[in-house]
N, C-alpha and C positions, 0 to 999 in steps of 0.2 A: 959421308958428307950428308952435310943439311942440305935442305933446297935454299934456293934465294932467298927468300923472306925468313930464314933463320928457323923455322919450322920445319916438321915433318921426323921422318926416321933416319938414323944414320945408316946409310948404306955402305961405309966400309967394315972389311974384314973385321976390325975391332969392335966396330956395330954389332956387326952379327952376332960374332961370338959372345957379345954381352948380353942380346939380345935371347941366344940359346941358351945360356947359363941360368938366365930368367927363368926360360921355359920349364928346363930339368926341375928345377926347384918344385915347381908344381906337380911333377909326376908324385906320384905316392904309392908305396908296394906296403905301407903298412897294414893295410888289411890281409894283405897275404902271410906278412909276418905274425900278425895275431892268431891267423887261422893255423900256421904251421905250430905255434906253441900249444894251440888248442888241442891239435893232434896228437902231440907229443906227450901232454897231459893223459889224453884218453889211453895211450899206448902203455903208459906208465902204470895207470890205474889196472889197466888188463893184467900186466906184469905181477902187479900186487895179489890180484885174484887168484892169481893161478901159482903163487908161492907154496911152499910146502908149512909145515907149522913152527917156521922158525920164525915169522911175523907173528907175535904176541895179540896185537891188536891191529887187524887190518883198516878196519873201518877209521880207526882214529889217523893211520897212516894216509889213507885214500882223502879224507876231510882235510888233512895238511896240506894237499897239494892245490897250488894257486899257480895262475898265470899274471904275473905283475908287468905294468909297462915299467922299462927301464928308463934311466935318468938320460940314455942318450935317444935320440929321435928316431922311430922306426924299430926299436929292440922290444922283445918281451922275454921274459924270464919266468921259466918253469922252477918254481921253488917248492921245497917241503917246509912249513913254517914249523919253528923249533926245533930241537935236536934230535926227535926220534927218526925223521926221516934218514937223517944225515947217520946216527948211529946204525939204522939198517943196512943203507948203502954200503957205507966203507966198514962197519963195523965196529967193536971196541976191543978193550983189551981182556973183556970176560965174553963177548961174541964174536963170530964168523961173519965177515961181510954177507951180504944177501942181496946185490945189486937189482934195480929195478927201473931207474932212471937212464943209467948208461946204456944198457940192454934196449930200452924203450928208442932211445935216440939211434943205434946202430940198425936198429928195423926201419927207422922212418929216413934215414939218410937218401935214401932213392928219391922218396917223395918231396923231402925237403928240397933235394937239387932240381927236381922237375918243376915245382912248385914258384921255386924263385927264379927259373929261367922262363918261366911263363910269363912271369911279371915283367921280367927284364924284356922280353921280347914285345911286351905289350907297352912297356914304356917307350922303346925303340921306334914301334910304329907312331905312337903320338907325337916322338922328335920327328919323325920324317915329314909329317903333316905340316910342321912348321916351316913356311917360306920365308926368305927376307923381302921386305917391300921395298 
């Protein structure tokens, strides 16, 4: 409800919900998502460096790995530019697969969960500080 003069905050449950939704929009875990993507890229580079000689040009593959911001808010992608990375990861009709990105993702699974859980906990603490007025 508004106060007598038509000014002030809406103290109804609907008003509180609207205010809380606005507050949640301000919570940002994008830096954590970017950090996870960077860790994944670093782990993939480590996997590539420890490959046997199936990878002809390791430096070309390493330099093709990029972290790109997705079209969706808060998402980041680890990509290998060009076809070389996909050909190594999944193989071709003339060569067997030598995965480097999927094993990296598997190794970082626990870290990803821990990082996101921490970000969500911090967001929940910020939301708890928000009080209706």
